[in-house]
C-alpha positions as CSV (number, residue, x, y, z in Angstrom):
1,M,-3.2,-68.0,-27.7
2,T,-0.9,-65.3,-28.3
3,G,-2.5,-63.2,-30.8
4,S,-5.8,-62.4,-29.0
5,G,-3.9,-62.0,-25.3
6,N,-5.6,-65.2,-24.5
7,A,-2.7,-66.6,-22.4
8,Q,-4.8,-65.9,-19.3
9,Q,-6.4,-68.7,-17.9
10,A,-10.1,-69.6,-19.1
11,D,-12.7,-69.8,-16.5
12,P,-12.4,-73.1,-14.7
13,R,-16.1,-73.3,-14.4
14,R,-17.0,-72.7,-17.6
15,E,-19.3,-75.8,-19.0
16,T,-18.9,-78.5,-21.6
17,H,-21.9,-79.5,-23.5
18,F,-21.0,-82.9,-25.2
19,A,-22.4,-83.9,-28.5
20,A,-23.7,-87.3,-29.8
21,I,-21.3,-90.0,-30.6
22,G,-21.1,-91.2,-33.9
23,L,-19.3,-91.9,-37.3
24,P,-16.2,-89.6,-37.8
25,D,-17.1,-88.9,-41.6
26,A,-20.0,-89.2,-44.1
27,G,-17.8,-91.2,-46.4
28,A,-18.9,-94.3,-44.2
29,L,-22.5,-93.8,-45.1
30,P,-24.3,-95.4,-48.1
31,A,-24.8,-91.9,-49.9
32,R,-23.4,-88.4,-48.8
33,P,-25.9,-86.2,-47.4
34,R,-26.2,-82.9,-48.9
35,V,-27.5,-79.7,-47.1
36,V,-28.1,-76.2,-48.1
37,V,-27.3,-73.4,-45.8
38,V,-29.1,-70.3,-46.3
39,G,-27.3,-67.5,-45.0
40,G,-23.8,-66.7,-44.8
41,G,-23.5,-65.0,-41.4
42,I,-21.9,-66.4,-38.5
43,A,-24.6,-68.9,-38.0
44,G,-24.8,-70.2,-41.4
45,L,-20.9,-70.3,-41.5
46,T,-20.7,-72.2,-38.1
47,A,-23.2,-75.0,-39.4
48,A,-21.6,-75.1,-42.7
49,T,-18.2,-75.7,-40.9
50,G,-20.1,-78.1,-38.4
51,L,-21.5,-80.4,-41.4
52,A,-18.2,-80.0,-43.9
53,E,-15.9,-81.5,-41.3
54,R,-18.0,-84.6,-41.0
55,G,-17.9,-84.9,-44.8
56,V,-21.2,-83.7,-45.3
57,A,-21.8,-82.0,-48.9
58,V,-22.9,-78.3,-48.2
59,E,-23.7,-75.4,-50.2
60,V,-23.9,-71.7,-49.0
61,V,-26.6,-69.5,-50.2
62,E,-26.1,-65.8,-49.2
63,R,-27.8,-63.0,-50.9
64,E,-25.1,-60.2,-50.3
65,H,-21.7,-60.3,-52.2
66,Y,-19.7,-60.9,-48.8
67,L,-19.9,-63.2,-45.9
68,G,-20.3,-62.5,-42.4
69,G,-24.0,-61.2,-42.0
70,R,-24.2,-58.6,-39.7
71,V,-20.5,-59.0,-39.1
72,G,-19.4,-58.8,-42.7
73,G,-17.0,-56.7,-44.2
74,W,-16.5,-54.8,-47.9
75,T,-14.7,-52.3,-49.6
76,E,-16.0,-48.9,-51.1
77,H,-14.4,-46.5,-53.4
78,D,-14.2,-42.9,-52.8
79,D,-12.2,-40.7,-55.2
80,G,-10.0,-43.3,-56.2
81,A,-9.4,-44.5,-52.3
82,D,-10.6,-47.8,-50.9
83,L,-12.3,-47.4,-47.9
84,A,-12.7,-50.7,-45.6
85,M,-16.4,-50.6,-44.6
86,N,-18.5,-52.9,-42.2
87,R,-21.7,-52.5,-40.1
88,G,-19.9,-51.4,-37.1
89,F,-17.9,-52.3,-33.9
90,H,-18.4,-55.9,-32.6
91,A,-16.8,-56.9,-29.3
92,F,-15.2,-60.7,-29.3
93,F,-15.7,-61.5,-25.8
94,R,-13.5,-64.0,-24.0
95,Q,-16.5,-65.9,-23.1
96,Y,-17.4,-66.5,-26.6
97,Y,-16.4,-69.9,-26.4
98,N,-18.3,-71.5,-29.5
99,L,-17.5,-68.4,-31.7
100,R,-14.0,-68.5,-31.2
101,A,-13.8,-72.3,-31.8
102,L,-15.1,-71.6,-35.2
103,L,-12.3,-68.8,-36.1
104,G,-10.0,-71.2,-34.3
105,R,-10.2,-73.2,-37.5
106,I,-8.2,-70.6,-39.4
107,D,-6.0,-69.9,-36.8
108,P,-5.7,-71.6,-33.5
109,D,-4.0,-69.1,-32.1
110,L,-6.6,-66.2,-33.0
111,G,-4.0,-64.0,-34.4
112,M,-6.5,-62.2,-36.2
113,L,-7.6,-60.8,-32.6
114,T,-6.3,-58.3,-30.4
115,P,-7.3,-57.2,-27.0
116,V,-9.2,-54.1,-25.9
117,D,-8.1,-54.0,-22.3
118,D,-10.7,-51.5,-21.4
119,Y,-13.6,-49.6,-22.4
120,P,-15.1,-46.6,-20.5
121,L,-18.3,-45.4,-20.1
122,I,-19.2,-42.2,-19.6
123,D,-22.6,-40.2,-18.8
124,G,-24.0,-37.0,-19.6
125,E,-22.9,-35.6,-16.5
126,G,-19.1,-36.7,-17.3
127,R,-19.2,-39.7,-14.7
128,R,-17.0,-42.3,-16.0
129,D,-16.9,-45.9,-15.2
130,T,-14.2,-48.2,-16.5
131,F,-13.5,-52.3,-16.3
132,R,-10.0,-52.1,-16.2
133,G,-8.4,-53.8,-13.3
134,L,-11.1,-55.6,-12.0
135,P,-10.8,-59.0,-10.0
136,R,-11.7,-61.7,-12.4
137,T,-13.7,-64.0,-9.6
138,P,-17.5,-63.4,-9.3
139,P,-19.1,-61.5,-7.3
140,W,-16.1,-59.8,-6.3
141,N,-15.7,-58.2,-9.6
142,A,-19.1,-56.5,-9.3
143,V,-18.5,-55.3,-5.7
144,A,-15.0,-53.9,-7.1
145,F,-16.9,-52.4,-9.9
146,A,-19.9,-50.7,-7.8
147,A,-17.2,-49.5,-5.0
148,R,-15.5,-47.4,-7.2
149,S,-18.0,-46.3,-9.6
150,P,-18.8,-42.5,-9.3
151,T,-22.5,-43.5,-9.6
152,F,-22.7,-45.8,-6.7
153,R,-22.8,-44.5,-2.7
154,L,-22.9,-46.6,0.3
155,R,-26.4,-45.8,0.8
156,D,-27.5,-47.0,-2.6
157,F,-26.1,-50.5,-1.4
158,L,-28.6,-50.2,1.6
159,E,-31.5,-49.4,-0.5
160,I,-31.4,-51.9,-3.1
161,D,-34.0,-54.8,-2.6
162,A,-31.6,-57.6,-2.2
163,R,-34.2,-60.2,-2.5
164,A,-35.7,-58.7,-5.8
165,A,-32.5,-58.2,-7.0
166,A,-31.3,-61.9,-6.2
167,P,-32.2,-63.5,-9.8
168,L,-29.1,-61.2,-11.1
169,A,-26.8,-63.1,-9.4
170,A,-28.5,-66.5,-9.4
171,V,-29.5,-66.7,-12.9
172,A,-30.3,-70.4,-14.0
173,V,-31.0,-70.7,-17.9
174,P,-33.7,-71.4,-19.0
175,D,-35.3,-70.8,-15.8
176,I,-34.5,-67.3,-15.7
177,Y,-37.2,-66.7,-18.2
178,E,-40.0,-68.3,-16.4
179,R,-39.1,-65.8,-13.6
180,L,-38.4,-62.6,-15.2
181,D,-39.5,-62.9,-19.1
182,H,-42.8,-61.1,-18.1
183,V,-41.4,-57.8,-17.3
184,D,-39.4,-55.3,-18.9
185,A,-35.7,-54.6,-18.2
186,A,-36.4,-50.8,-16.6
187,T,-39.3,-51.8,-14.6
188,F,-37.2,-54.7,-13.2
189,L,-34.4,-52.2,-12.2
190,E,-37.0,-49.9,-10.7
191,N,-38.4,-52.8,-8.6
192,I,-35.2,-53.7,-7.1
193,R,-34.2,-50.0,-6.3
194,F,-31.1,-50.2,-8.6
195,P,-30.0,-46.5,-8.3
196,P,-30.9,-44.8,-11.4
197,A,-27.5,-42.9,-12.3
198,A,-25.7,-46.4,-12.1
199,R,-28.9,-47.9,-14.3
200,H,-28.4,-45.5,-16.7
201,L,-24.4,-45.5,-17.1
202,A,-24.1,-49.3,-16.4
203,F,-27.3,-51.3,-17.4
204,E,-28.6,-49.2,-20.2
205,V,-25.4,-50.2,-22.0
206,F,-26.2,-53.8,-21.8
207,S,-30.0,-53.3,-23.1
208,R,-29.1,-51.2,-26.0
209,S,-26.4,-53.6,-26.9
210,F,-29.2,-55.3,-28.0
211,F,-30.5,-52.5,-29.8
212,A,-33.4,-52.1,-27.7
213,D,-34.6,-49.5,-24.9
214,P,-34.7,-51.0,-21.4
215,S,-38.3,-50.5,-21.3
216,K,-38.6,-52.7,-24.6
217,L,-36.3,-55.6,-23.4
218,S,-37.1,-58.6,-21.4
219,A,-35.9,-58.3,-17.6
220,A,-34.6,-62.3,-18.3
221,E,-32.5,-61.1,-21.2
222,L,-31.0,-58.2,-19.1
223,A,-30.3,-60.8,-16.1
224,T,-28.7,-63.5,-18.7
225,M,-26.7,-60.9,-19.8
226,F,-25.2,-59.6,-16.2
227,H,-24.5,-63.4,-15.8
228,I,-23.0,-64.0,-19.2
229,Y,-20.8,-61.0,-18.9
230,F,-20.1,-60.5,-15.3
231,L,-21.5,-62.6,-12.2
232,G,-21.7,-65.9,-14.2
233,S,-18.1,-65.6,-15.8
234,S,-14.5,-65.1,-14.5
235,E,-13.6,-64.2,-18.3
236,G,-15.1,-60.6,-17.2
237,L,-16.0,-57.6,-19.7
238,I,-12.8,-57.5,-21.3
239,F,-12.9,-58.4,-25.1
240,D,-11.0,-58.8,-28.2
241,V,-11.5,-57.0,-31.8
242,P,-10.2,-58.0,-35.1
243,T,-6.7,-56.8,-36.4
244,S,-8.3,-55.7,-39.7
245,N,-11.8,-55.4,-41.3
246,Y,-13.9,-58.2,-40.8
247,D,-13.6,-59.4,-44.6
248,T,-9.9,-59.9,-44.5
249,A,-9.4,-60.7,-41.0
250,L,-12.1,-63.6,-40.5
251,W,-14.5,-64.7,-43.3
252,Q,-12.6,-64.7,-46.5
253,P,-10.1,-67.1,-44.5
254,L,-12.8,-69.1,-43.5
255,Q,-14.4,-69.3,-47.0
256,S,-10.8,-70.5,-48.1
257,Y,-11.0,-73.3,-45.2
258,L,-14.7,-74.2,-46.1
259,E,-13.8,-74.5,-49.9
260,A,-10.9,-76.9,-49.3
261,R,-13.7,-78.9,-47.7
262,D,-15.8,-79.0,-50.5
263,V,-18.3,-76.3,-49.6
264,H,-19.5,-74.4,-52.3
265,F,-20.7,-70.7,-52.1
266,R,-23.5,-68.7,-54.0
267,L,-23.1,-65.2,-53.2
268,G,-25.1,-62.4,-54.3
269,T,-27.9,-65.0,-54.4
270,G,-30.8,-65.0,-52.1
271,A,-33.3,-68.1,-51.4
272,A,-36.9,-67.4,-52.8
273,R,-38.7,-70.3,-51.2
274,I,-38.2,-74.1,-50.0
275,D,-40.5,-76.8,-51.8
276,P,-40.3,-80.7,-51.4
277,G,-37.6,-81.6,-54.0
278,Q,-38.4,-84.4,-56.8
279,T,-35.4,-86.5,-55.7
280,A,-34.7,-85.2,-52.4
281,P,-36.5,-83.9,-49.3
282,F,-36.1,-80.3,-50.3
283,R,-35.8,-78.2,-53.2
284,V,-34.4,-74.5,-52.5
285,Q,-35.5,-72.1,-55.1
286,T,-33.1,-68.7,-55.6
287,D,-34.2,-65.4,-56.6
288,S,-32.3,-65.8,-59.7
289,G,-34.7,-68.9,-61.0
290,E,-32.1,-71.6,-60.1
291,H,-32.7,-74.5,-57.6
292,V,-30.7,-76.6,-55.7
293,E,-32.1,-80.2,-54.1
294,A,-30.9,-81.1,-50.6
295,D,-31.6,-83.7,-48.1
296,A,-31.5,-81.1,-45.3
297,V,-31.5,-77.1,-45.2
298,V,-30.4,-75.1,-42.5
299,L,-31.9,-71.5,-42.2
300,A,-29.7,-69.1,-40.8
301,T,-30.8,-65.5,-42.1
302,D,-32.1,-62.8,-40.2
303,V,-35.7,-62.4,-38.7
304,A,-37.0,-60.7,-42.2
305,G,-35.0,-63.1,-44.4
306,L,-36.8,-65.8,-42.5
307,Q,-40.0,-64.5,-42.5
308,R,-39.8,-63.9,-46.2
309,V,-38.7,-67.7,-47.2
310,V,-41.2,-69.3,-44.5
311,A,-44.1,-67.1,-45.9
312,A,-43.2,-68.0,-49.5
313,S,-42.7,-71.8,-48.9
314,T,-46.4,-72.7,-48.3
315,E,-45.8,-76.3,-47.7
316,L,-43.1,-76.1,-45.3
317,A,-43.8,-77.4,-41.5
318,T,-46.7,-76.6,-39.7
319,D,-49.3,-73.6,-39.4
320,D,-48.3,-73.4,-35.8
321,W,-44.7,-73.2,-36.5
322,R,-44.9,-70.7,-39.5
323,G,-47.1,-68.5,-37.1
324,Q,-44.3,-68.7,-34.6
325,I,-42.1,-67.2,-37.4
326,A,-44.4,-64.4,-38.4
327,R,-44.8,-63.0,-34.9
328,L,-40.9,-62.6,-34.4
329,R,-39.9,-58.8,-34.4
330,T,-36.9,-56.7,-35.0
331,A,-35.7,-54.1,-32.7
332,P,-35.9,-50.3,-33.6
333,P,-33.6,-48.9,-36.2
334,F,-29.8,-48.1,-35.6
335,A,-27.1,-46.2,-37.4
336,V,-23.6,-46.3,-37.8
337,H,-21.9,-42.9,-38.9
338,R,-18.2,-43.8,-40.1
339,L,-16.0,-40.5,-40.5
340,W,-12.7,-40.1,-41.9
341,L,-11.4,-36.8,-40.5
342,D,-8.3,-34.8,-41.6
343,R,-6.9,-34.7,-38.0
344,P,-6.4,-37.2,-35.5
345,V,-8.5,-37.6,-31.9
346,A,-6.3,-37.0,-28.8
347,A,-3.7,-39.9,-28.3
348,R,-5.5,-40.7,-24.6
349,R,-8.7,-41.7,-26.5
350,P,-9.7,-45.3,-26.2
351,A,-10.5,-47.7,-28.8
352,F,-14.2,-47.9,-27.7
353,L,-16.2,-45.7,-25.5
354,G,-19.7,-46.5,-24.4
355,T,-22.0,-43.5,-23.9
356,A,-25.2,-42.7,-21.7
357,G,-27.0,-39.5,-21.5
358,H,-25.6,-38.4,-25.2
359,E,-28.7,-39.1,-27.2
360,P,-28.4,-40.1,-30.2
361,L,-25.0,-41.2,-29.3
362,D,-24.2,-45.0,-27.7
363,N,-20.6,-45.2,-28.4
364,I,-17.5,-44.1,-30.2
365,S,-14.9,-46.2,-31.6
366,V,-11.3,-44.8,-32.9
367,L,-10.9,-47.6,-35.6
368,E,-7.0,-47.1,-36.2
369,R,-6.3,-48.2,-32.7
370,Y,-6.9,-51.5,-33.7
371,E,-7.9,-51.9,-37.4
372,R,-5.0,-52.3,-39.8
373,E,-6.8,-50.6,-43.0
374,A,-8.0,-47.6,-40.6
375,A,-4.5,-47.4,-39.1
376,Q,-3.0,-47.3,-42.6
377,W,-5.5,-44.2,-44.0
378,S,-4.6,-42.7,-40.7
379,R,-0.8,-42.5,-41.0
380,R,-1.0,-41.4,-44.9
381,H,-3.6,-38.5,-44.1
382,H,-2.5,-37.7,-40.4
383,G,-6.2,-38.0,-39.4
384,S,-8.6,-40.5,-37.6
385,V,-11.1,-42.9,-38.6
386,V,-14.1,-42.6,-36.2
387,E,-17.6,-44.7,-35.8
388,L,-20.5,-43.4,-34.1
389,H,-23.2,-45.6,-33.2
390,S,-26.8,-44.6,-32.0
391,Y,-29.3,-47.6,-31.3
392,A,-33.1,-47.9,-30.6
393,L,-33.8,-44.7,-32.9
394,D,-37.3,-43.5,-32.8
395,A,-36.6,-41.2,-35.8
396,A,-34.4,-41.0,-38.8
397,P,-30.5,-40.6,-37.8
398,S,-29.4,-37.3,-37.3
399,R,-25.8,-36.5,-38.5
400,A,-26.0,-33.1,-37.0
401,A,-27.0,-34.5,-33.3
402,A,-24.3,-37.1,-33.4
403,L,-21.8,-35.0,-34.5
404,R,-22.7,-32.5,-31.9
405,Q,-22.3,-35.3,-29.3
406,L,-18.8,-36.3,-30.7
407,H,-17.9,-32.8,-30.7
408,K,-18.9,-32.6,-26.8
409,V,-17.2,-35.5,-25.8
410,Y,-14.1,-35.3,-27.9
411,P,-13.9,-31.6,-28.2
412,E,-10.7,-31.6,-30.7
413,T,-12.7,-33.2,-33.2
414,A,-14.8,-30.1,-33.6
415,A,-12.2,-28.6,-35.6
416,A,-11.7,-31.6,-37.7
417,Q,-12.8,-31.6,-41.6
418,V,-14.9,-35.0,-42.6
419,V,-12.8,-36.1,-45.6
420,S,-15.2,-39.2,-46.3
421,E,-18.1,-40.6,-44.4
422,R,-20.6,-43.5,-44.8
423,L,-23.9,-43.6,-43.0
424,L,-25.6,-47.2,-42.5
425,H,-29.2,-47.1,-41.3
426,R,-30.6,-50.7,-40.6
427,S,-33.3,-52.3,-38.9
428,D,-32.6,-56.1,-39.0
429,C,-31.7,-57.2,-35.2
430,P,-34.2,-59.3,-33.4
431,L,-36.1,-57.9,-30.4
432,F,-36.4,-59.8,-27.1
433,S,-39.4,-58.1,-25.9
434,P,-41.3,-59.3,-22.5
435,G,-43.0,-62.2,-22.8
436,S,-41.5,-63.5,-26.2
437,Y,-39.3,-66.2,-25.0
438,A,-41.8,-69.2,-24.8
439,D,-43.0,-68.2,-28.5
440,R,-39.4,-68.1,-30.1
441,P,-38.8,-70.7,-32.7
442,A,-36.0,-73.2,-31.7
443,V,-33.2,-74.8,-33.5
444,V,-35.4,-78.0,-34.2
445,T,-38.5,-77.4,-36.3
446,P,-41.4,-79.6,-36.9
447,Q,-40.3,-80.3,-40.6
448,P,-38.0,-83.1,-40.4
449,G,-34.5,-82.0,-42.0
450,L,-35.0,-78.0,-41.7
451,V,-33.1,-76.6,-38.9
452,L,-32.8,-72.9,-37.6
453,A,-29.7,-71.1,-36.8
454,G,-29.2,-67.3,-35.8
455,D,-29.3,-64.9,-32.7
456,A,-33.1,-64.8,-33.0
457,V,-33.4,-68.6,-32.5
458,R,-34.2,-69.8,-29.2
459,I,-31.4,-72.0,-27.1
460,D,-31.8,-73.0,-23.7
461,L,-28.1,-72.0,-22.8
462,P,-26.5,-68.9,-21.7
463,V,-25.6,-67.3,-24.7
464,A,-26.2,-64.0,-26.6
465,L,-25.6,-61.8,-29.7
466,M,-22.8,-63.4,-31.7
467,E,-22.3,-66.3,-29.5
468,R,-25.8,-67.2,-29.9
469,A,-25.5,-67.2,-33.6
470,A,-22.4,-69.3,-33.4
471,T,-23.8,-71.6,-30.8
472,T,-27.2,-72.4,-32.6
473,G,-25.2,-72.8,-35.9
474,W,-23.2,-75.6,-34.1
475,C,-26.8,-77.1,-32.6
476,A,-28.2,-77.0,-36.1
477,A,-25.3,-79.0,-37.6
478,N,-25.5,-81.3,-34.6
479,H,-28.8,-82.3,-35.0
480,L,-28.5,-83.2,-38.8
481,L,-25.2,-85.0,-38.0
482,R,-27.1,-86.9,-35.3
483,K,-29.9,-87.6,-38.1
484,W,-27.2,-89.4,-39.9
485,G,-25.4,-91.3,-37.3
486,L,-22.5,-88.9,-38.0
487,A,-20.5,-87.3,-34.6
488,G,-21.5,-83.9,-33.5
489,H,-19.3,-81.3,-32.1
490,A,-19.1,-80.4,-28.4
491,L,-20.2,-76.9,-27.1
492,V,-18.9,-74.7,-24.3
493,T,-20.9,-72.2,-22.2
494,V,-20.4,-70.0,-19.2
495,P,-22.2,-71.8,-16.1
496,T,-25.6,-72.3,-16.7
497,R,-26.7,-71.2,-13.0
498,G,-25.2,-68.5,-10.8
499,R,-21.7,-69.3,-9.2
500,S,-22.7,-68.9,-5.5
501,P,-24.9,-71.2,-3.8
502,V,-26.0,-68.5,-1.0
503,L,-27.2,-66.1,-3.7
504,R,-29.2,-68.9,-5.5
505,W,-30.8,-69.8,-2.2
506,L,-31.7,-66.5,-1.7
507,A,-33.2,-66.3,-5.2
508,T,-35.0,-69.4,-4.4
509,R,-36.8,-67.9,-1.2
510,E,-37.7,-64.6,-2.9
511,G,-39.4,-66.8,-5.8
512,R,-41.3,-68.8,-3.1
513,A,-42.4,-65.6,-1.4
514,R,-43.4,-64.2,-4.5
515,R,-46.0,-67.2,-5.4
């Protein structure tokens, strides 16, 4: 795949999970099934794609005026200028096989993506880690990363409790949740005697990518992330990013692809509730007072949207299931500051920099390094478009504090004037707190014909973030397709268990010793 730098060989040990076989198209059925997909983010669009490609009639109901959900994009206007906007940087990792399969519908070469060859990490003392040039084969990638990291010393290796740390290198999904979901990530790293400096610089970046402080995140989620992005996959931590804003690069082309397959979109319209239908199993009531009848419904909203719809739909599923939905939690708020500066940042600055010890700042993006609209603005104004992320906030976002850290890390920005700026302050990402895994709702619900999709939904495969959203979307479509005797779509993931037999054996011994 030329556009995204995917000429490198994919991991030969990735796993394919085949779907049920069946009829190739709903045209062979006595009646064409009708499905309403509530939510036009990654999960909803994936489900819609999986269904529409088998000839199912699909209607997507999305409360925003744009598609993509938390990876959506739009245009704002400032003094006559058009400003491309989205909710912040997203990394499209090479092991996001199911998300890439979705994007491959609009371009098999994934030309809308471009590689970010490295993203450095820097801590408050100026120590710097990098992922450039690491070997691809686990566990040598982790060994090489630690060996050259300024936060690791030889004695740190000797002090780590190898037996207690074995689950990190021998993850098996979903077994890892039985082992570690009861403990938080910070406590787990303390228990294995992971060096504090390395913990702060490396593992905290993983944790905060879930918008949670390590003390509030399940250790099982941390271990699964380590497996997905490092020890379980030879795809590594190098990723791609869209070459233009998300709306033009991704979702408008996908909308056109789906509309050509008779998918209908209701944008700017939310779902109010779901009731039993008069002529079909479901009647989806919109917040504009309209209703759509359907044979099945995919609920693919964020946590708050899901809770709102389920609370209003009093005849839906069972009390126990409704209680599960009500108990879902969202992560602490995060903030995205996007700044249009009147002068460029230094040419040596990377497209993306992760930070630790620079509170409240968690990362800095320089958008003109990869995004077409930002590059055009930068050339016209001889400036830079810079984005600051602050995760897991415990107070209102502080523009002054974020700017102080930007000026500290990139001193040349201190003299820059802000031509335009936007602040997004949101709290709508799922929280994977210790002990929550067993109570998470799954794709299949007790209500026949009702399925869930999204990154808050439980799925017993090694996927996370955008890839979890896409994977649950394919699974939701597959479940409904199987119900109608239609062929499903295969899924691909990183290996579902650790690659090293020795480390798996050590982890097994550790588990037995603890029992």
